[in-house]
FILUMNU-179271 format. One record per residue (C-alpha): x, y, z; residue number from 1. Coordinates in steps of 0.25 Angstrom, whole numbers, plus 5000, padded with zeros to 4 digits. Example, Ala and Ser with C-alpha at 12.3 -4.5 7.8 and 13.67 -1.06 7.14 Angstrom:
2
+------+------+------+-----+
:    X :    Y :    Z : num :
+------+------+------+-----+
: 5049 : 4982 : 5031 :   1 :
: 5055 : 4996 : 5029 :   2 :
+------+------+------+-----+
END
This chain:
344
+------+------+------+-----+
:    X :    Y :    Z : num :
+------+------+------+-----+
: 4488 : 4567 : 5541 :   1 :
: 4478 : 4564 : 5527 :   2 :
: 4479 : 4570 : 5516 :   3 :
: 4466 : 4577 : 5520 :   4 :
: 4470 : 4583 : 5529 :   5 :
: 4482 : 4587 : 5523 :   6 :
: 4474 : 4594 : 5513 :   7 :
: 4466 : 4602 : 5523 :   8 :
: 4477 : 4607 : 5529 :   9 :
: 4485 : 4612 : 5515 :  10 :
: 4469 : 4617 : 5513 :  11 :
: 4469 : 4625 : 5527 :  12 :
: 4484 : 4630 : 5527 :  13 :
: 4483 : 4633 : 5511 :  14 :
: 4470 : 4642 : 5514 :  15 :
: 4473 : 4650 : 5524 :  16 :
: 4486 : 4659 : 5522 :  17 :
: 4485 : 4667 : 5534 :  18 :
: 4492 : 4654 : 5541 :  19 :
: 4505 : 4660 : 5542 :  20 :
: 4500 : 4670 : 5553 :  21 :
: 4501 : 4657 : 5562 :  22 :
: 4517 : 4658 : 5560 :  23 :
: 4524 : 4655 : 5572 :  24 :
: 4511 : 4656 : 5581 :  25 :
: 4506 : 4648 : 5593 :  26 :
: 4491 : 4640 : 5590 :  27 :
: 4484 : 4633 : 5602 :  28 :
: 4471 : 4623 : 5598 :  29 :
: 4462 : 4619 : 5607 :  30 :
: 4455 : 4606 : 5605 :  31 :
: 4468 : 4603 : 5596 :  32 :
: 4465 : 4588 : 5597 :  33 :
: 4451 : 4590 : 5590 :  34 :
: 4446 : 4590 : 5576 :  35 :
: 4448 : 4605 : 5573 :  36 :
: 4457 : 4608 : 5583 :  37 :
: 4467 : 4597 : 5578 :  38 :
: 4465 : 4601 : 5563 :  39 :
: 4470 : 4616 : 5567 :  40 :
: 4481 : 4609 : 5575 :  41 :
: 4484 : 4602 : 5561 :  42 :
: 4483 : 4613 : 5552 :  43 :
: 4492 : 4621 : 5560 :  44 :
: 4501 : 4612 : 5560 :  45 :
: 4499 : 4609 : 5545 :  46 :
: 4504 : 4623 : 5544 :  47 :
: 4515 : 4623 : 5552 :  48 :
: 4522 : 4612 : 5543 :  49 :
: 4518 : 4618 : 5529 :  50 :
: 4520 : 4633 : 5533 :  51 :
: 4530 : 4633 : 5545 :  52 :
: 4521 : 4642 : 5553 :  53 :
: 4527 : 4637 : 5567 :  54 :
: 4514 : 4637 : 5574 :  55 :
: 4514 : 4632 : 5586 :  56 :
: 4501 : 4622 : 5590 :  57 :
: 4496 : 4621 : 5604 :  58 :
: 4487 : 4610 : 5603 :  59 :
: 4478 : 4610 : 5617 :  60 :
: 4472 : 4597 : 5620 :  61 :
: 4466 : 4589 : 5631 :  62 :
: 4472 : 4574 : 5627 :  63 :
: 4484 : 4574 : 5621 :  64 :
: 4484 : 4560 : 5617 :  65 :
: 4475 : 4566 : 5605 :  66 :
: 4485 : 4575 : 5600 :  67 :
: 4494 : 4562 : 5596 :  68 :
: 4482 : 4557 : 5586 :  69 :
: 4477 : 4570 : 5582 :  70 :
: 4487 : 4580 : 5580 :  71 :
: 4498 : 4569 : 5578 :  72 :
: 4509 : 4576 : 5569 :  73 :
: 4506 : 4590 : 5573 :  74 :
: 4516 : 4600 : 5580 :  75 :
: 4509 : 4604 : 5592 :  76 :
: 4510 : 4609 : 5604 :  77 :
: 4499 : 4600 : 5614 :  78 :
: 4493 : 4606 : 5627 :  79 :
: 4486 : 4597 : 5635 :  80 :
: 4474 : 4604 : 5641 :  81 :
: 4458 : 4608 : 5641 :  82 :
: 4454 : 4619 : 5638 :  83 :
: 4445 : 4622 : 5651 :  84 :
: 4458 : 4621 : 5658 :  85 :
: 4468 : 4627 : 5649 :  86 :
: 4484 : 4622 : 5652 :  87 :
: 4494 : 4632 : 5652 :  88 :
: 4499 : 4637 : 5637 :  89 :
: 4513 : 4644 : 5639 :  90 :
: 4513 : 4645 : 5624 :  91 :
: 4510 : 4658 : 5617 :  92 :
: 4498 : 4656 : 5608 :  93 :
: 4494 : 4664 : 5596 :  94 :
: 4480 : 4657 : 5591 :  95 :
: 4471 : 4648 : 5597 :  96 :
: 4461 : 4639 : 5591 :  97 :
: 4452 : 4634 : 5601 :  98 :
: 4445 : 4621 : 5597 :  99 :
: 4444 : 4613 : 5610 : 100 :
: 4429 : 4608 : 5615 : 101 :
: 4420 : 4596 : 5615 : 102 :
: 4414 : 4594 : 5602 : 103 :
: 4407 : 4580 : 5604 : 104 :
: 4393 : 4582 : 5604 : 105 :
: 4391 : 4570 : 5614 : 106 :
: 4399 : 4577 : 5623 : 107 :
: 4392 : 4590 : 5624 : 108 :
: 4380 : 4581 : 5627 : 109 :
: 4387 : 4574 : 5638 : 110 :
: 4396 : 4583 : 5644 : 111 :
: 4391 : 4596 : 5641 : 112 :
: 4398 : 4605 : 5654 : 113 :
: 4411 : 4600 : 5648 : 114 :
: 4408 : 4604 : 5634 : 115 :
: 4404 : 4616 : 5637 : 116 :
: 4416 : 4620 : 5647 : 117 :
: 4425 : 4616 : 5637 : 118 :
: 4421 : 4626 : 5627 : 119 :
: 4417 : 4638 : 5637 : 120 :
: 4429 : 4638 : 5647 : 121 :
: 4439 : 4632 : 5638 : 122 :
: 4436 : 4643 : 5627 : 123 :
: 4438 : 4652 : 5639 : 124 :
: 4451 : 4647 : 5643 : 125 :
: 4457 : 4647 : 5628 : 126 :
: 4451 : 4661 : 5627 : 127 :
: 4459 : 4665 : 5638 : 128 :
: 4471 : 4659 : 5635 : 129 :
: 4471 : 4667 : 5621 : 130 :
: 4469 : 4679 : 5630 : 131 :
: 4480 : 4677 : 5638 : 132 :
: 4489 : 4671 : 5625 : 133 :
: 4485 : 4684 : 5617 : 134 :
: 4483 : 4676 : 5604 : 135 :
: 4483 : 4679 : 5590 : 136 :
: 4470 : 4672 : 5586 : 137 :
: 4459 : 4661 : 5592 : 138 :
: 4449 : 4653 : 5586 : 139 :
: 4439 : 4647 : 5594 : 140 :
: 4432 : 4634 : 5589 : 141 :
: 4415 : 4637 : 5590 : 142 :
: 4403 : 4628 : 5584 : 143 :
: 4394 : 4630 : 5575 : 144 :
: 4385 : 4624 : 5586 : 145 :
: 4386 : 4638 : 5594 : 146 :
: 4375 : 4641 : 5583 : 147 :
: 4363 : 4633 : 5589 : 148 :
: 4348 : 4634 : 5583 : 149 :
: 4351 : 4645 : 5572 : 150 :
: 4339 : 4652 : 5565 : 151 :
: 4335 : 4642 : 5554 : 152 :
: 4332 : 4655 : 5543 : 153 :
: 4348 : 4660 : 5542 : 154 :
: 4353 : 4654 : 5530 : 155 :
: 4366 : 4654 : 5537 : 156 :
: 4371 : 4655 : 5550 : 157 :
: 4382 : 4665 : 5553 : 158 :
: 4389 : 4667 : 5566 : 159 :
: 4379 : 4676 : 5575 : 160 :
: 4368 : 4668 : 5571 : 161 :
: 4367 : 4661 : 5584 : 162 :
: 4354 : 4652 : 5587 : 163 :
: 4348 : 4644 : 5598 : 164 :
: 4356 : 4635 : 5608 : 165 :
: 4348 : 4626 : 5618 : 166 :
: 4355 : 4629 : 5632 : 167 :
: 4348 : 4617 : 5639 : 168 :
: 4355 : 4606 : 5631 : 169 :
: 4368 : 4600 : 5635 : 170 :
: 4373 : 4599 : 5620 : 171 :
: 4372 : 4615 : 5618 : 172 :
: 4385 : 4615 : 5627 : 173 :
: 4393 : 4615 : 5616 : 174 :
: 4387 : 4626 : 5607 : 175 :
: 4384 : 4634 : 5620 : 176 :
: 4398 : 4633 : 5624 : 177 :
: 4403 : 4638 : 5610 : 178 :
: 4395 : 4648 : 5611 : 179 :
: 4400 : 4652 : 5624 : 180 :
: 4414 : 4651 : 5620 : 181 :
: 4412 : 4659 : 5608 : 182 :
: 4406 : 4670 : 5618 : 183 :
: 4419 : 4668 : 5624 : 184 :
: 4427 : 4669 : 5613 : 185 :
: 4422 : 4682 : 5611 : 186 :
: 4422 : 4688 : 5625 : 187 :
: 4435 : 4685 : 5625 : 188 :
: 4439 : 4692 : 5612 : 189 :
: 4431 : 4703 : 5616 : 190 :
: 4437 : 4704 : 5631 : 191 :
: 4451 : 4700 : 5629 : 192 :
: 4454 : 4702 : 5613 : 193 :
: 4455 : 4687 : 5612 : 194 :
: 4455 : 4686 : 5596 : 195 :
: 4447 : 4673 : 5595 : 196 :
: 4439 : 4669 : 5583 : 197 :
: 4426 : 4658 : 5585 : 198 :
: 4424 : 4649 : 5574 : 199 :
: 4411 : 4644 : 5572 : 200 :
: 4413 : 4629 : 5567 : 201 :
: 4404 : 4622 : 5557 : 202 :
: 4406 : 4607 : 5560 : 203 :
: 4417 : 4602 : 5555 : 204 :
: 4425 : 4589 : 5549 : 205 :
: 4434 : 4583 : 5540 : 206 :
: 4448 : 4578 : 5538 : 207 :
: 4455 : 4577 : 5552 : 208 :
: 4443 : 4572 : 5559 : 209 :
: 4448 : 4567 : 5572 : 210 :
: 4443 : 4552 : 5575 : 211 :
: 4434 : 4555 : 5586 : 212 :
: 4426 : 4563 : 5579 : 213 :
: 4410 : 4558 : 5580 : 214 :
: 4402 : 4570 : 5573 : 215 :
: 4394 : 4566 : 5563 : 216 :
: 4402 : 4569 : 5552 : 217 :
: 4414 : 4561 : 5555 : 218 :
: 4401 : 4549 : 5559 : 219 :
: 4398 : 4551 : 5543 : 220 :
: 4413 : 4550 : 5539 : 221 :
: 4414 : 4536 : 5547 : 222 :
: 4401 : 4531 : 5540 : 223 :
: 4405 : 4536 : 5527 : 224 :
: 4420 : 4529 : 5528 : 225 :
: 4414 : 4516 : 5536 : 226 :
: 4403 : 4515 : 5525 : 227 :
: 4393 : 4516 : 5538 : 228 :
: 4378 : 4523 : 5537 : 229 :
: 4378 : 4535 : 5545 : 230 :
: 4370 : 4537 : 5558 : 231 :
: 4362 : 4550 : 5561 : 232 :
: 4358 : 4551 : 5574 : 233 :
: 4349 : 4563 : 5572 : 234 :
: 4340 : 4567 : 5558 : 235 :
: 4352 : 4574 : 5554 : 236 :
: 4344 : 4588 : 5551 : 237 :
: 4355 : 4596 : 5558 : 238 :
: 4363 : 4605 : 5548 : 239 :
: 4377 : 4605 : 5549 : 240 :
: 4389 : 4615 : 5545 : 241 :
: 4401 : 4608 : 5542 : 242 :
: 4415 : 4613 : 5538 : 243 :
: 4429 : 4604 : 5535 : 244 :
: 4439 : 4604 : 5544 : 245 :
: 4450 : 4612 : 5536 : 246 :
: 4439 : 4622 : 5532 : 247 :
: 4436 : 4623 : 5547 : 248 :
: 4451 : 4625 : 5550 : 249 :
: 4454 : 4634 : 5540 : 250 :
: 4444 : 4643 : 5545 : 251 :
: 4448 : 4644 : 5559 : 252 :
: 4461 : 4647 : 5555 : 253 :
: 4457 : 4657 : 5546 : 254 :
: 4449 : 4662 : 5559 : 255 :
: 4461 : 4661 : 5568 : 256 :
: 4470 : 4670 : 5558 : 257 :
: 4457 : 4679 : 5551 : 258 :
: 4446 : 4679 : 5561 : 259 :
: 4440 : 4691 : 5568 : 260 :
: 4443 : 4690 : 5582 : 261 :
: 4430 : 4687 : 5591 : 262 :
: 4424 : 4683 : 5579 : 263 :
: 4415 : 4669 : 5577 : 264 :
: 4415 : 4662 : 5564 : 265 :
: 4407 : 4650 : 5558 : 266 :
: 4415 : 4639 : 5550 : 267 :
: 4408 : 4632 : 5542 : 268 :
: 4405 : 4628 : 5528 : 269 :
: 4392 : 4633 : 5522 : 270 :
: 4392 : 4623 : 5510 : 271 :
: 4395 : 4613 : 5520 : 272 :
: 4381 : 4612 : 5529 : 273 :
: 4372 : 4601 : 5529 : 274 :
: 4364 : 4593 : 5539 : 275 :
: 4368 : 4579 : 5545 : 276 :
: 4358 : 4573 : 5535 : 277 :
: 4364 : 4578 : 5525 : 278 :
: 4378 : 4576 : 5529 : 279 :
: 4375 : 4560 : 5532 : 280 :
: 4370 : 4559 : 5518 : 281 :
: 4381 : 4567 : 5512 : 282 :
: 4390 : 4556 : 5519 : 283 :
: 4382 : 4544 : 5514 : 284 :
: 4380 : 4547 : 5500 : 285 :
: 4392 : 4555 : 5496 : 286 :
: 4403 : 4551 : 5505 : 287 :
: 4401 : 4538 : 5508 : 288 :
: 4393 : 4537 : 5493 : 289 :
: 4380 : 4531 : 5498 : 290 :
: 4386 : 4520 : 5505 : 291 :
: 4379 : 4523 : 5519 : 292 :
: 4367 : 4528 : 5525 : 293 :
: 4363 : 4539 : 5533 : 294 :
: 4353 : 4532 : 5544 : 295 :
: 4347 : 4540 : 5556 : 296 :
: 4346 : 4534 : 5570 : 297 :
: 4340 : 4546 : 5580 : 298 :
: 4341 : 4544 : 5595 : 299 :
: 4330 : 4551 : 5604 : 300 :
: 4340 : 4559 : 5611 : 301 :
: 4353 : 4567 : 5607 : 302 :
: 4363 : 4556 : 5613 : 303 :
: 4374 : 4561 : 5602 : 304 :
: 4373 : 4576 : 5607 : 305 :
: 4371 : 4580 : 5592 : 306 :
: 4369 : 4596 : 5591 : 307 :
: 4355 : 4602 : 5590 : 308 :
: 4350 : 4601 : 5574 : 309 :
: 4355 : 4614 : 5569 : 310 :
: 4351 : 4621 : 5554 : 311 :
: 4362 : 4631 : 5551 : 312 :
: 4371 : 4636 : 5540 : 313 :
: 4383 : 4641 : 5546 : 314 :
: 4389 : 4654 : 5538 : 315 :
: 4404 : 4655 : 5536 : 316 :
: 4403 : 4668 : 5529 : 317 :
: 4412 : 4675 : 5541 : 318 :
: 4423 : 4666 : 5540 : 319 :
: 4422 : 4665 : 5525 : 320 :
: 4426 : 4681 : 5525 : 321 :
: 4439 : 4678 : 5531 : 322 :
: 4442 : 4669 : 5519 : 323 :
: 4438 : 4655 : 5523 : 324 :
: 4430 : 4645 : 5513 : 325 :
: 4428 : 4631 : 5517 : 326 :
: 4431 : 4622 : 5506 : 327 :
: 4426 : 4608 : 5508 : 328 :
: 4410 : 4604 : 5509 : 329 :
: 4404 : 4591 : 5515 : 330 :
: 4407 : 4581 : 5506 : 331 :
: 4421 : 4586 : 5506 : 332 :
: 4423 : 4586 : 5521 : 333 :
: 4419 : 4571 : 5523 : 334 :
: 4426 : 4568 : 5511 : 335 :
: 4440 : 4573 : 5518 : 336 :
: 4436 : 4569 : 5532 : 337 :
: 4434 : 4554 : 5527 : 338 :
: 4446 : 4554 : 5519 : 339 :
: 4454 : 4559 : 5531 : 340 :
: 4448 : 4548 : 5539 : 341 :
: 4452 : 4538 : 5531 : 342 :
: 4466 : 4541 : 5531 : 343 :
: 4466 : 4543 : 5546 : 344 :
+------+------+------+-----+
END
């Protein structure tokens, strides 16, 4: 475990005094070998060892071989299975983090049916399990992509400010699927009183990023490490909302323990909003100290499956009312991520 990740776990456990409420409970994490799923597992495992919480961690995964590399050293119970065909889980479960979903843009374009089935059917299965187990709390990890094209006159986009999404676009399988999954969560809350909270996450990165990650922030970091120019396949005008991973995990745990059932919360650092072009230039000039350049190579077709250009700034007012306050800005996010990547 790198020094940076240890610092992150200390930061989370020191700033969440309500963690003791998980004492002796069982927590299920779906998508446990994904980036945020694995960080939730690792954080709770760290809290177990630091605070003697005796939390039983259930990690639902499709590929057990990834567990050895990604969750090495964690004391967990591995459950092999797919959220679309859930295996029997005999344990009592008090808490659930539903993180599982296909997040690679290329797969959204090439396999939209599988993407939307996983989101919609998988979420319904997890909520059915939550109802059967009579859980205490659940957090569903949604995405800022559900907003689509919002009103450009809005200074900040709040949870009710949904915009337009194009139905006849294969890439829309992801944001439309997430919208449907959110409604499934709310419907289960209304009808069965399932205590679910919905987290709309900004793009999240930092220390602990997986080696298989291929989104632009990881590509930019790799370019800085290798001293290679950053290649942009768009004009970079799309505005992004970002959040450091430890800040995000702290927010997710806070929602699990203090969020209001049936409610939706943005998790985004309002001070970490910039265009892709600005981010590329920040990495080029400040992280790589001007030793690399930003090059544009824009194809005629969107063969990379990038989301439609967006220009919005997410409001985090609602989750900040619970006591959440993000710590790290964009430059710090890159410095910490790169430091961890070099130690890995």
